[in-house]
Structures are given as C-alpha cells and as structure tokens.
N, C-alpha and C positions, 0 to 999 in steps of 0.2 A: 214758728210763729212769725214775727215780723222784725225788720231791722231798725224799728223806732228805739230811740233812747229810753231806757227804763229808769226815770227818776221820779221822786216824788213831787217835783215841782212842775213837770209837764204832765197834765192829768188827762189828755186825750188830744183829739184833733177835730177840727171842723170839716165838713163835707168838702170844702175847698182845700183842705190839707193844712191849715194853719193851726199851730199849737195852741192849746188851752194851757195857760201858764199860771203859777201862783206868784205872789209879789217877790218872793226871795230867790227866784230862778235867775241864774245868770249864765250868758253865753258870750262868745266872741264877737256876736254882732250888735252889742250894745252900743247905743247912740243916746246922748243926753237929752232929756226932755226939755221943757221950756224953763222950768225952774232949775237952777244949778246949785242951789243951796242945799247943804247936808246930803248930797247925792252919793250913793254907792252904786257900784255897777251891777245892779239887779233891775229885774223888770218893773218894778214899782217905779223907778226913775227913768225908765227908757222910753224914748219916743214912740217906739213901736207898739207898746201896750198902752191900754186904755183901762185903768182901774176907777175912772170917774171922780178923781181926786178933788175936782171943783164943783162937783154936784152935791146934792143933799145926802145921797147914798153912795157909799164906797164899796166898791165890788172887792170880793176876795178872790177873784180869778179874772183873767183877761184873756183876750185872743192876741197873740203875737203876729202883728201884720208885716213882719220883715220878710221880703221875698226869698231871701237866701235860707230862711228856716222852713219854708213851706215844703211839704212833702207831696209825693205823688199819691193820688187815692184811686184805688181801683173801683171802677163803677160797679154798683151793685153791693158793695161791702159796707157794713155798718161801721162807723168810726165811734165806738163806745167808750173809748178811754183804755189806759193800760192797765194790766193786771201784774 
C-alpha cells in the first residue's frame, strides 16, 4: 500500500501532495490562526488550514498548506483518499 498515515482526520491528498483534513485533526506542525480565542491545537484553529470560518459557508474539510506535511506524489497516480 502506501506510507500515508491512516487516520480518519486525513481523508486524502491533493495532486500537489497536500493533506485533506477534517477540523479535529491535529499534528506537530500546528500554528495558531488569526483568532486566538478558545483555540485548541486542531486544524480548525491552525493557520495552515482554511475552513472559511469568516465566509457565509463553513467547510467540513480543508487543505493543509503546511510545507512540512506535504507528501511526494507519484505522477500518473490518482490520490483518491485513504481506505
């Protein structure tokens, strides 16, 4: 199979190798977002994720844009999520 972490909070990867994450995922690369009120060390509050909390629609998943979390993607393979 692959060396990707198998968690329920990482649901796949973009073609650029960025993890698709759910709000409650947490990792060692956490960096606080703009609002520091009621923060926990999860993706929902991390500056690397964008759940569009300030828009009319809040997303239930986001792309982690942290360079350290990016994985190498083999050209020609589809990144369809983890099973």
